[in-house]
TIDO-664115 format. One line per 10 residues: number of its first residue (from 1); their letters; for each residue x negated, y negated, z negated of N, C-alpha, C, O. Coordinates in nm, 3 decimals. Each point is the difference from the previous one (the first is absolute). Layout:
N
NUM) a) X:Y:Z:X:Y:Z:X:Y:Z:X:Y:Z  ...
END
This chain:
142
1) mssqyedgst) -0.084:0.115:0.001:0.086:-0.114:-0.004:-0.093:-0.124:0.001:-0.098:-0.006:-0.074  0.131:-0.092:0.161:-0.084:-0.118:0.004:0.020:-0.090:-0.117:0.104:0.003:-0.066  -0.203:-0.084:0.041:0.002:-0.096:-0.111:0.114:-0.100:0.018:0.066:-0.039:-0.096  -0.045:-0.003:0.222:0.107:-0.097:0.024:0.134:0.052:-0.035:0.081:-0.069:-0.063  -0.057:0.197:0.105:0.119:0.067:-0.027:0.021:0.010:-0.152:0.107:-0.031:-0.052  -0.208:0.073:-0.014:0.008:0.021:-0.151:0.030:-0.132:-0.069:0.081:-0.006:-0.092  -0.148:-0.100:0.139:0.030:-0.140:-0.057:0.133:-0.040:0.022:0.066:-0.048:-0.092  -0.012:0.065:0.222:0.135:-0.035:0.031:0.101:0.084:-0.074:0.103:-0.052:-0.042  -0.127:0.178:0.025:0.090:0.089:-0.071:0.007:-0.040:-0.150:0.109:-0.011:-0.057  -0.223:-0.011:-0.005:-0.004:-0.043:-0.136:0.071:-0.131:-0.022:0.073:-0.016:-0.098
11) sckassrsls) -0.094:-0.077:0.190:0.068:-0.131:-0.006:0.152:0.015:0.011:0.074:-0.065:-0.074  -0.028:0.149:0.166:0.136:0.022:0.019:0.064:0.066:-0.127:0.107:-0.041:-0.045  -0.172:0.137:-0.007:0.056:0.063:-0.125:0.005:-0.098:-0.113:0.098:-0.002:-0.075  -0.200:-0.080:0.059:-0.001:-0.098:-0.105:0.112:-0.107:0.016:0.064:-0.039:-0.097  -0.043:-0.005:0.221:0.100:-0.099:0.024:0.142:0.058:-0.019:0.089:-0.067:-0.051  -0.071:0.190:0.093:0.132:0.059:-0.014:0.048:0.033:-0.141:0.120:0.018:-0.024  -0.215:-0.010:-0.070:0.035:0.016:-0.140:0.087:-0.113:-0.054:0.081:0.023:-0.089  -0.098:-0.143:0.141:0.070:-0.113:-0.063:0.134:-0.025:0.070:0.073:-0.093:-0.034  -0.043:0.175:0.130:0.128:-0.023:0.078:0.121:0.033:-0.083:-0.004:0.080:-0.094  0.112:-0.143:0.133:0.133:0.034:-0.057:0.037:0.136:0.060:-0.062:0.045:0.096
21) iegkillnil) 0.168:0.023:-0.156:0.043:0.123:0.054:0.046:-0.011:0.147:-0.028:0.087:0.083  0.100:-0.198:-0.055:0.042:-0.017:0.135:-0.112:-0.032:0.092:0.006:0.040:0.117  -0.108:-0.111:-0.159:-0.118:-0.022:0.075:-0.066:0.130:0.040:-0.036:0.017:0.117  0.018:0.077:-0.212:-0.059:0.125:0.021:0.079:0.088:0.100:-0.056:0.065:0.088  0.187:-0.068:-0.107:0.086:0.074:0.092:-0.012:-0.055:0.142:-0.013:0.077:0.096  0.016:-0.210:-0.081:-0.010:-0.054:0.130:-0.136:0.032:0.063:-0.006:0.033:0.118  -0.098:-0.044:-0.192:-0.135:0.042:0.049:0.002:0.141:0.046:-0.053:0.031:0.107  0.110:0.052:-0.182:0.009:0.149:0.036:0.073:0.023:0.133:-0.044:0.080:0.082  0.155:-0.153:-0.063:0.064:0.021:0.132:-0.074:-0.067:0.115:0.007:0.050:0.113  -0.077:-0.158:-0.135:-0.074:-0.071:0.100:-0.113:0.094:0.057:-0.040:-0.013:0.116
31) affdphaipe) -0.009:0.106:-0.198:-0.102:0.089:0.036:0.036:0.091:0.124:-0.087:0.053:0.069  0.218:-0.039:-0.047:0.047:0.084:0.113:0.007:-0.070:0.131:0.034:0.063:0.100  -0.064:-0.192:-0.095:0.021:-0.073:0.125:-0.131:-0.047:0.061:-0.105:0.000:-0.064  0.116:-0.040:0.189:-0.121:-0.060:0.066:-0.045:-0.120:-0.086:0.074:-0.097:-0.016  -0.195:0.104:-0.037:-0.036:-0.102:-0.096:-0.022:-0.146:0.060:-0.012:-0.100:-0.071  0.009:0.099:0.203:-0.027:-0.125:0.069:0.117:-0.083:0.028:-0.013:-0.120:0.026  0.134:0.184:-0.030:0.119:-0.075:0.043:0.125:0.058:-0.064:0.067:0.080:0.065  -0.034:-0.111:-0.182:0.120:0.045:-0.073:0.100:-0.113:-0.004:-0.022:-0.099:-0.070  0.132:0.111:0.141:0.099:-0.109:0.000:0.074:-0.015:-0.134:0.057:0.097:-0.049  -0.058:-0.212:-0.006:0.070:-0.020:-0.132:0.147:0.040:0.014:0.054:0.063:-0.091
41) wllsnpkani) 0.011:-0.098:0.198:0.144:0.022:0.013:0.037:0.147:-0.007:0.110:0.039:-0.042  -0.205:0.040:0.084:0.022:0.151:0.002:0.019:0.042:-0.140:0.096:0.072:-0.027  -0.182:-0.110:-0.066:-0.002:0.051:-0.138:0.127:-0.038:-0.078:0.043:0.073:-0.089  0.014:-0.185:0.123:0.118:-0.054:-0.074:0.125:0.015:0.072:0.099:-0.062:-0.040  -0.091:0.139:0.144:0.117:0.013:0.087:0.098:0.102:-0.053:-0.035:0.118:-0.004  0.153:-0.156:-0.035:0.092:0.101:-0.048:0.046:0.105:0.102:0.052:0.105:-0.037  -0.072:-0.135:0.165:0.034:0.101:0.108:-0.094:0.122:-0.007:0.028:0.102:0.063  -0.141:-0.112:-0.138:-0.091:0.115:-0.011:0.068:0.112:-0.082:-0.040:0.116:0.010  0.138:-0.149:-0.087:0.081:0.101:-0.077:-0.091:0.074:-0.095:0.005:0.123:-0.008  -0.090:-0.196:-0.065:-0.086:0.059:-0.103:0.091:0.026:-0.124:0.065:-0.090:-0.053
51) tdpslkflsn) -0.066:0.214:0.011:0.093:0.035:-0.105:-0.068:0.029:-0.136:0.069:0.010:-0.101  -0.207:0.004:0.098:-0.063:0.037:-0.128:0.010:-0.127:-0.092:-0.035:-0.112:0.035  0.088:0.145:-0.161:0.018:-0.114:-0.095:-0.125:-0.078:-0.027:0.012:-0.118:-0.032  -0.131:0.172:0.042:-0.121:-0.076:-0.030:-0.034:-0.097:0.105:-0.085:-0.086:-0.021  0.151:0.096:0.138:-0.026:-0.090:0.106:0.111:-0.101:0.027:-0.004:-0.074:0.098  0.104:0.073:-0.189:0.113:-0.088:0.022:-0.044:-0.145:-0.004:0.070:-0.084:0.058  -0.184:0.046:-0.124:-0.043:-0.134:-0.009:-0.039:-0.061:0.140:-0.005:-0.122:0.018  -0.021:0.216:0.080:-0.033:-0.054:0.136:0.116:-0.075:0.059:-0.024:-0.085:0.085  0.149:0.109:-0.123:0.116:-0.074:0.053:0.036:-0.117:-0.078:0.097:-0.068:0.032  -0.172:0.038:-0.138:0.023:-0.122:-0.081:-0.111:-0.102:0.034:-0.118:0.024:-0.027
61) dsrfggalid) 0.156:-0.137:0.087:-0.104:-0.095:0.049:-0.090:-0.045:-0.109:-0.121:-0.012:0.022  0.174:-0.014:-0.139:-0.081:-0.051:-0.109:-0.100:0.104:-0.049:-0.118:-0.029:-0.017  0.167:0.148:-0.005:-0.087:0.108:-0.049:-0.100:0.045:0.099:-0.112:0.034:-0.036  0.150:-0.033:0.166:-0.083:0.039:0.110:-0.112:-0.108:0.009:-0.119:0.031:0.005  0.165:-0.159:-0.004:-0.097:-0.111:0.006:-0.098:0.005:-0.117:-0.119:-0.027:0.019  0.164:0.061:-0.135:-0.087:0.015:-0.116:-0.103:0.105:0.022:-0.118:-0.019:-0.030  0.159:0.123:0.079:-0.099:0.114:0.024:-0.105:-0.041:0.107:-0.118:0.033:-0.012  0.164:-0.105:0.116:-0.092:-0.051:0.098:-0.105:-0.103:-0.059:-0.118:0.002:0.035  0.166:-0.085:-0.118:-0.088:-0.101:-0.062:-0.094:0.076:-0.096:-0.117:-0.036:-0.009  0.164:0.136:-0.060:-0.083:0.078:-0.084:-0.116:0.060:0.076:-0.114:-0.008:-0.043
71) ltnaslivrs) 0.144:0.069:0.159:-0.105:0.063:0.078:-0.094:-0.108:0.063:-0.120:0.024:0.011  0.173:-0.140:0.031:-0.081:-0.107:0.055:-0.090:-0.051:-0.105:-0.120:-0.015:0.025  0.170:-0.012:-0.142:-0.085:-0.057:-0.108:-0.109:0.096:-0.038:-0.108:-0.045:-0.037  0.129:0.180:0.043:-0.104:0.102:-0.030:-0.092:0.026:0.120:-0.085:0.088:-0.003  0.107:-0.170:0.109:-0.083:0.012:0.126:0.002:0.137:0.063:-0.098:0.047:0.057  0.216:0.019:-0.069:0.020:0.134:0.056:0.064:-0.003:0.135:-0.013:0.094:0.078  0.082:-0.204:-0.048:0.058:-0.021:0.129:-0.029:-0.147:0.047:-0.035:-0.089:-0.078  0.052:0.071:0.205:-0.006:-0.138:0.058:0.131:-0.025:0.069:0.044:0.080:0.083  0.018:-0.185:-0.116:0.128:-0.028:0.070:-0.021:-0.119:0.098:-0.067:-0.099:-0.028  0.130:0.120:0.147:-0.001:-0.105:0.106:0.140:-0.059:0.006:0.090:0.058:0.060
81) pelemitldq) -0.071:-0.171:-0.121:0.135:-0.056:-0.005:0.053:-0.035:0.143:0.120:0.010:0.027  -0.214:-0.051:0.062:0.042:-0.040:0.137:0.052:0.122:0.076:0.099:-0.009:0.073  -0.165:0.124:-0.091:0.043:0.122:0.069:0.095:0.088:-0.087:0.059:0.095:0.050  -0.046:-0.129:-0.179:0.074:0.081:-0.095:-0.047:0.144:0.003:0.081:0.093:0.008  -0.215:-0.075:-0.015:-0.064:0.125:0.004:-0.086:0.016:-0.121:-0.050:-0.097:-0.057  0.032:0.221:0.018:-0.091:0.037:-0.113:-0.115:0.085:0.059:0.019:0.089:0.083  -0.131:-0.122:-0.129:-0.116:0.093:0.041:-0.069:0.051:-0.133:-0.007:-0.067:-0.102  -0.041:0.188:0.117:-0.057:0.075:-0.107:-0.136:0.048:0.038:-0.014:0.059:0.108  -0.086:-0.077:-0.184:-0.129:0.051:0.019:-0.005:0.151:0.025:0.070:0.070:-0.072  -0.140:-0.016:0.160:0.000:0.141:0.019:-0.055:0.073:-0.120:0.050:0.108:-0.032
91) itqstvfsgl) -0.149:-0.160:-0.034:-0.057:0.064:-0.121:0.111:0.000:-0.106:0.019:0.101:-0.068  0.053:-0.211:0.053:0.107:-0.002:-0.095:0.109:0.104:0.035:0.053:0.069:-0.088  -0.022:-0.061:0.216:0.105:0.097:0.048:-0.045:0.144:-0.037:0.077:0.078:-0.055  -0.199:-0.046:0.087:-0.058:0.130:-0.018:0.001:0.032:-0.154:0.037:0.111:-0.041  -0.076:-0.207:-0.041:-0.012:0.018:-0.142:0.140:0.032:-0.064:0.018:0.090:-0.082  0.082:-0.176:0.130:0.135:0.012:-0.050:0.052:0.138:0.042:0.052:0.077:-0.081  -0.065:-0.049:0.206:0.058:0.126:0.060:-0.056:0.120:-0.074:0.074:0.090:-0.039  -0.206:-0.089:0.020:-0.060:0.116:-0.064:0.035:0.015:-0.147:-0.010:0.109:-0.057  0.051:-0.221:-0.004:0.030:0.006:-0.141:0.147:0.012:-0.033:0.039:-0.015:-0.115  0.044:0.043:0.216:0.137:0.013:-0.023:0.027:0.134:-0.072:-0.053:0.104:0.040
101) pkaelsiyld) 0.134:-0.107:-0.147:0.038:0.123:-0.069:0.080:0.085:0.095:0.085:-0.049:0.074  -0.115:0.176:-0.078:0.074:0.094:0.091:0.148:-0.004:-0.019:0.078:0.010:0.095  -0.040:-0.025:-0.220:0.148:-0.009:-0.037:0.069:-0.112:0.071:0.118:0.011:0.033  -0.191:-0.125:-0.007:0.065:-0.115:0.064:-0.028:-0.004:0.152:0.061:-0.080:0.071  -0.144:0.160:-0.025:-0.039:-0.004:0.143:0.128:0.009:0.093:0.013:-0.078:0.094  0.076:0.168:-0.123:0.114:0.021:0.083:0.098:-0.117:-0.001:0.069:-0.027:0.098  -0.064:-0.043:-0.214:0.085:-0.122:-0.008:-0.053:-0.105:0.099:0.076:-0.057:0.078  -0.209:0.032:-0.084:-0.050:-0.102:0.085:-0.005:0.042:0.148:0.019:-0.081:0.090  -0.044:0.209:-0.068:-0.002:0.050:0.137:0.140:-0.015:0.060:0.014:-0.054:0.109  0.093:0.103:-0.181:0.133:-0.014:0.053:0.043:-0.139:0.028:0.066:-0.027:0.100
111) saiqlqklln) -0.104:-0.064:-0.191:0.041:-0.138:0.015:-0.080:-0.063:0.116:0.055:-0.083:0.073  -0.183:0.121:-0.055:-0.082:-0.053:0.106:0.058:0.047:0.136:-0.003:-0.076:0.097  0.055:0.201:-0.089:0.056:0.049:0.120:0.128:-0.079:0.036:0.021:-0.035:0.116  0.061:0.008:-0.215:0.121:-0.075:0.022:-0.033:-0.135:0.056:0.060:-0.045:0.098  -0.162:-0.023:-0.165:-0.044:-0.132:0.047:-0.060:0.003:0.136:0.020:-0.094:0.076  -0.094:0.197:-0.041:-0.061:0.012:0.134:0.101:0.019:0.103:-0.015:-0.054:0.110  0.125:0.130:-0.138:0.113:0.023:0.093:0.067:-0.139:0.036:0.037:-0.028:0.113  -0.026:-0.053:-0.219:0.060:-0.132:0.017:-0.092:-0.088:0.091:0.047:-0.068:0.092  -0.178:0.072:-0.123:-0.096:-0.075:0.082:0.002:0.042:0.145:-0.001:-0.084:0.090  0.005:0.219:-0.067:-0.001:0.056:0.135:0.128:-0.044:0.073:-0.009:-0.031:0.119
121) lkqqknkkqk) 0.122:0.026:-0.182:0.126:-0.049:0.065:-0.013:-0.145:0.037:0.036:-0.040:0.111  -0.087:-0.039:-0.202:-0.022:-0.148:0.027:-0.092:-0.016:0.117:0.030:-0.080:0.088  -0.145:0.155:-0.082:-0.095:-0.014:0.110:0.066:0.044:0.131:-0.023:-0.064:0.103  0.103:0.170:-0.104:0.069:0.045:0.122:0.098:-0.110:0.046:0.012:-0.027:0.119  0.057:-0.033:-0.213:0.097:-0.105:0.040:-0.071:-0.117:0.056:0.043:-0.054:0.101  -0.154:0.012:-0.162:-0.075:-0.118:0.052:-0.056:0.036:0.139:0.002:-0.087:0.087  -0.048:0.201:-0.061:-0.053:0.043:0.124:0.111:-0.006:0.111:-0.021:-0.053:0.109  0.132:0.107:-0.142:0.115:0.002:0.091:0.044:-0.145:0.037:0.028:-0.032:0.116  -0.024:-0.054:-0.223:0.040:-0.138:0.025:-0.100:-0.071:0.088:0.038:-0.081:0.084  -0.172:0.112:-0.104:-0.106:-0.061:0.084:0.012:0.046:0.142:-0.013:-0.080:0.093
131) emtdagiepa) 0.039:0.210:-0.075:0.016:0.054:0.139:0.117:-0.068:0.068:-0.008:-0.037:0.117  0.115:0.021:-0.190:0.118:-0.063:0.057:-0.025:-0.148:0.036:0.040:-0.047:0.107  -0.105:-0.024:-0.196:-0.037:-0.138:0.026:-0.092:-0.013:0.119:0.015:-0.087:0.085  -0.112:0.178:-0.083:-0.095:-0.002:0.115:0.066:0.030:0.130:-0.045:-0.046:0.105  0.156:0.126:-0.109:0.074:0.025:0.118:0.110:-0.106:0.037:0.074:0.012:0.097  -0.070:-0.115:-0.181:0.094:-0.101:0.024:0.139:0.023:-0.050:0.093:-0.069:0.040  -0.076:0.168:-0.130:0.127:0.032:-0.058:-0.001:-0.057:-0.135:-0.093:0.022:-0.078  0.199:-0.096:0.048:0.012:-0.048:-0.133:0.054:0.104:-0.102:0.112:0.047:0.013  -0.196:-0.014:-0.114:0.038:0.100:-0.096:0.121:-0.049:-0.079:0.014:-0.118:-0.031  0.073:0.215:-0.001:0.118:-0.032:-0.089:-0.056:-0.035:-0.143:-0.097:0.055:-0.051
141) is) 0.172:-0.151:-0.005:-0.034:-0.035:-0.138:0.052:0.099:-0.096:0.120:0.028:0.001  -0.201:0.025:-0.084:0.044:0.100:-0.099:-0.010:-0.042:-0.139:0.035:0.076:-0.091
END
């Protein structure tokens, strides 16, 4: 293991100790996504149909925002307000993912799958709208 990875891993573990419960949960679910481009809207979208009680805070703007601030203040994520995207360092992602308790792994995996399905639907819709616009067809407003 490289020294850079060990330093990053140690730093991530130290930073995550001070997180709120919701901050830790959010960090755990972020580990399942592309660390370079996680849309904020995706995580807090009720259409994702996340049913696990520990993740209900995602649909509460105040609690979700608090968890984001928690992670930002701990320097575990970077938020881009202009793009409304979250980025996560790959070392942080790897450290979080490898440290997930096996008992909780399926909760986060199931939720990440639900969120990814929603993201895929949105991307397909955007692609179709672009194709229609490029063809000179005005897409219907939905």
